C-alpha positions as CSV (number, residue, x, y, z in Angstrom):
1,M,-20.1,-9.8,-168.5
2,Y,-21.7,-6.9,-170.4
3,R,-20.1,-4.4,-168.0
4,V,-16.6,-5.8,-168.6
5,I,-17.0,-5.6,-172.4
6,A,-18.3,-2.1,-172.2
7,T,-15.5,-1.0,-170.0
8,N,-12.9,-2.5,-172.3
9,A,-14.5,-0.9,-175.3
10,A,-14.5,2.5,-173.6
11,L,-10.9,2.2,-172.7
12,A,-10.0,1.3,-176.3
13,I,-11.9,4.3,-177.7
14,A,-10.3,6.6,-175.1
15,A,-6.8,5.3,-176.0
16,L,-7.4,5.7,-179.8
17,P,-6.7,9.5,-180.0
18,A,-3.5,9.1,-178.0
19,L,-2.4,6.3,-180.4
20,V,-3.1,8.4,-183.5
21,L,-1.2,11.4,-182.0
22,A,1.7,9.2,-181.1
23,Q,1.9,7.9,-184.7
24,S,1.7,11.3,-186.3
25,A,4.2,13.0,-184.0
26,P,7.4,11.8,-185.9
27,A,6.0,13.4,-189.2
28,D,5.3,16.7,-187.4
29,D,8.8,16.7,-185.9
30,A,10.5,16.3,-189.3
31,V,12.8,19.1,-190.3
32,V,12.2,20.9,-193.6
33,I,14.3,23.5,-195.4
34,T,12.4,24.6,-198.5
35,A,9.5,26.4,-196.7
36,S,11.7,29.2,-195.2
37,R,15.2,28.4,-196.7
38,T,16.3,27.5,-193.1
39,E,15.9,24.4,-191.0
40,Q,12.6,24.3,-189.1
41,P,10.2,21.7,-187.9
42,L,7.4,20.8,-190.3
43,R,4.7,21.9,-187.8
44,D,6.2,25.4,-187.8
45,A,6.2,25.8,-191.6
46,I,3.8,28.5,-192.7
47,P,3.2,27.4,-196.3
48,H,1.6,24.0,-196.9
49,T,4.6,21.6,-197.0
50,T,4.7,17.9,-197.9
51,I,7.6,15.5,-197.4
52,L,8.1,12.5,-199.6
53,T,10.6,10.1,-198.0
54,R,12.6,7.4,-199.7
55,K,10.0,4.9,-198.6
56,D,7.2,6.9,-200.1
57,I,9.1,7.1,-203.4
58,S,9.8,3.3,-203.4
59,D,6.3,2.4,-202.5
60,S,4.9,4.6,-205.3
61,Q,6.8,2.5,-207.9
62,A,7.1,5.6,-210.1
63,V,10.0,5.9,-212.5
64,D,10.4,9.6,-213.0
65,L,9.5,12.8,-211.2
66,P,6.4,13.7,-213.2
67,S,4.7,10.3,-212.6
68,L,5.4,10.8,-208.8
69,L,4.1,14.3,-208.5
70,Q,0.9,13.7,-210.5
71,R,-0.4,11.7,-207.4
72,E,0.0,14.8,-205.1
73,A,-2.7,17.3,-204.5
74,G,-2.5,20.7,-206.3
75,F,-0.5,19.4,-209.3
76,E,-1.5,19.3,-213.0
77,Y,0.8,18.4,-215.8
78,T,0.9,17.9,-219.5
79,Q,3.1,15.4,-221.3
80,N,3.5,14.9,-225.1
81,G,3.8,11.1,-225.0
82,G,5.3,8.5,-222.6
83,V,8.3,8.6,-220.3
84,G,10.9,11.2,-221.3
85,A,8.5,13.3,-223.4
86,L,8.3,17.0,-223.0
87,T,6.4,17.7,-219.7
88,G,4.9,20.9,-218.3
89,L,4.1,21.1,-214.5
90,F,1.4,23.4,-213.1
91,M,1.0,24.1,-209.4
92,R,-1.9,25.8,-207.7
93,G,-3.2,27.2,-211.0
94,G,0.1,28.9,-211.9
95,R,2.0,28.6,-215.2
96,S,4.8,26.1,-215.7
97,A,7.4,28.8,-215.3
98,Q,5.9,29.7,-211.9
99,T,6.8,26.3,-210.3
100,L,10.4,26.2,-209.2
101,I,12.4,23.0,-209.2
102,L,15.4,22.7,-207.0
103,V,17.9,19.9,-206.8
104,D,20.0,20.0,-203.6
105,G,19.3,23.8,-203.5
106,V,20.3,24.5,-207.1
107,R,17.8,25.9,-209.5
108,M,17.1,23.6,-212.5
109,E,15.3,26.0,-214.9
110,D,16.0,27.0,-218.4
111,A,17.2,30.6,-218.4
112,A,15.5,31.4,-221.7
113,F,12.0,29.8,-221.0
114,G,12.0,29.5,-217.2
115,T,10.9,25.9,-217.3
116,T,12.6,22.7,-216.1
117,A,13.0,19.4,-217.9
118,I,11.6,17.4,-215.0
119,Q,11.0,14.4,-217.4
120,H,14.7,13.6,-217.2
121,I,14.8,13.4,-213.3
122,M,14.8,9.7,-212.4
123,L,13.9,8.6,-208.9
124,D,16.6,6.0,-208.4
125,E,19.0,8.6,-207.1
126,V,16.5,10.7,-205.1
127,E,16.5,10.5,-201.3
128,R,13.7,12.9,-200.4
129,I,11.4,15.5,-201.9
130,E,9.9,18.6,-200.2
131,I,6.9,20.2,-201.8
132,V,5.9,23.7,-200.8
133,R,2.5,24.8,-202.1
134,G,1.5,28.4,-202.5
135,N,3.2,31.7,-203.2
136,V,6.7,31.8,-201.9
137,S,8.0,34.4,-204.4
138,S,9.3,36.5,-201.5
139,L,12.0,33.8,-201.0
140,Y,12.5,32.5,-204.5
141,G,11.4,35.2,-206.9
142,S,8.7,35.0,-209.6
143,G,9.6,31.3,-210.2
144,G,8.0,30.4,-206.8
145,I,4.6,32.0,-207.3
146,G,2.9,28.6,-207.7
147,G,5.2,26.7,-205.3
148,V,8.5,25.0,-205.0
149,V,9.6,21.4,-205.4
150,Q,13.0,20.5,-204.0
151,V,14.7,17.2,-204.7
152,F,17.4,15.9,-202.5
153,T,19.8,13.3,-203.9
154,R,20.8,10.1,-202.1
155,R,23.1,10.3,-199.1
156,G,25.3,7.6,-197.6
157,H,24.1,6.0,-194.4
158,G,25.7,3.5,-192.1
159,A,28.6,1.3,-193.0
160,P,29.8,1.5,-196.7
161,A,27.9,-1.0,-198.8
162,A,27.0,-1.6,-202.4
163,S,23.5,-2.0,-203.8
164,A,22.0,-2.9,-207.2
165,Q,18.6,-3.2,-208.8
166,M,17.2,-4.5,-212.1
167,T,13.7,-4.2,-213.5
168,A,12.1,-5.3,-216.7
169,G,8.7,-4.8,-218.2
170,S,6.6,-4.5,-221.3
171,R,7.4,-2.4,-224.4
172,G,11.1,-3.3,-224.1
173,T,11.4,-1.5,-220.8
174,S,14.4,-2.1,-218.5
175,K,16.0,-0.3,-215.6
176,L,19.4,-1.0,-214.1
177,S,20.9,0.9,-211.2
178,A,23.9,0.4,-208.9
179,A,25.2,2.5,-206.0
180,Y,27.9,2.4,-203.4
181,G,27.8,4.6,-200.3
182,G,28.0,4.9,-196.6
183,E,29.5,6.8,-193.7
184,V,33.1,6.8,-192.4
185,D,33.7,8.8,-189.3
186,A,32.6,12.4,-190.2
187,T,32.3,11.7,-194.0
188,R,29.3,10.6,-195.8
189,F,29.4,9.7,-199.5
190,N,27.3,8.0,-202.2
191,V,28.0,7.3,-205.9
192,A,25.3,5.9,-208.1
193,V,24.8,5.0,-211.8
194,S,21.5,4.2,-213.5
195,R,20.1,3.4,-217.0
196,F,16.5,3.4,-218.0
197,D,15.5,2.2,-221.5
198,T,12.1,1.7,-223.1
199,R,10.8,1.2,-226.6
200,G,7.8,3.4,-225.7
201,F,4.5,3.7,-227.5
202,P,3.2,6.1,-230.3
203,A,2.0,9.4,-229.0
204,I,-0.4,9.7,-232.0
205,D,-3.9,8.3,-231.7
206,T,-4.5,6.6,-235.0
207,R,-8.3,6.8,-234.4
208,L,-8.0,10.6,-234.6
209,A,-5.3,10.7,-237.3
210,P,-5.9,7.6,-239.5
211,N,-3.5,8.8,-242.2
212,A,-0.6,9.3,-239.8
213,N,2.3,6.9,-239.6
214,P,2.8,6.4,-235.8
215,A,6.2,5.4,-234.5
216,A,7.0,4.3,-231.0
217,D,8.5,7.1,-228.9
218,G,11.4,5.3,-227.3
219,Y,13.5,6.8,-224.5
220,R,16.9,6.2,-222.9
221,N,18.2,7.9,-219.7
222,E,21.7,7.3,-218.5
223,S,22.9,9.2,-215.4
224,V,25.7,9.3,-212.9
225,S,25.6,11.1,-209.6
226,G,27.8,11.6,-206.6
227,N,27.4,13.1,-203.2
228,L,30.1,13.9,-200.5
229,I,29.3,15.4,-197.1
230,Q,32.0,16.3,-194.5
231,R,31.0,17.4,-191.1
232,I,33.5,20.1,-190.2
233,S,32.5,20.3,-186.6
234,A,33.5,16.7,-186.1
235,L,37.1,17.2,-187.2
236,P,39.5,16.6,-184.4
237,T,41.0,19.7,-182.8
238,P,44.8,19.8,-183.1
239,A,46.6,19.7,-179.8
240,V,48.3,22.9,-178.7
241,S,51.7,22.5,-177.0
242,R,52.9,25.3,-174.8
243,K,56.6,25.8,-174.0
244,P,57.6,27.5,-170.8
245,S,59.1,30.9,-171.2
246,A,62.7,31.7,-170.3
247,A,61.5,33.7,-167.2
248,A,59.6,30.7,-166.0
249,I,62.6,28.4,-166.4
250,R,64.8,30.9,-164.6
251,D,62.3,31.1,-161.7
252,R,62.2,27.4,-161.3
253,K,66.0,27.2,-161.2
254,H,66.3,30.1,-158.8
255,P,63.3,30.1,-156.3
């Protein structure tokens, strides 16, 4: 009896590494764009790259981009209050202006100060996030010295369908969102609207400033987004009709 148990335990231990490798393989085979500005498997990316899928974003229960990124390694941020307050993001010890934020490949930085108002990026309309840590200034300029965060908006998948979500919480907080999207032949589309509203809380600590008159820092965010993708290679090729020449017709009549 002892030998049977020992053999089964040995087989289970031997199979454990293969099971772990089998579970991690899909993540390694994921395709990233931000690390080299071209499509490549995650395992081939030279800079340290992290992918946050839609499931990761939903499981985090975060509302906006700063509250999601603060859970990731290598990030530090400052925020002057609650949701919607001015936020500074620092990556790998760099300044806020040295962390580049992209939305679907478009730079979202202030031309005057080089910073991005990431506190206004809500997660309801985000499909995926790629985080590249480290100096990638050779690809993105001085804004990528600390790293790059690229946000991909929601895409349509499967048959066209509608979705809606409603959330309520303390301090008069509410969130409403609705979307309609899907895939028809070679066309993918998605349209979404959302509204986030909160009464907020005072950013002033009355214990440190007893003579101050604190007021709740409320915030409201209303957004509309749309996405349309057309696969050109899937378009049907027009049929080409060929008419016989006059010489060919004459040859057929007079062999």
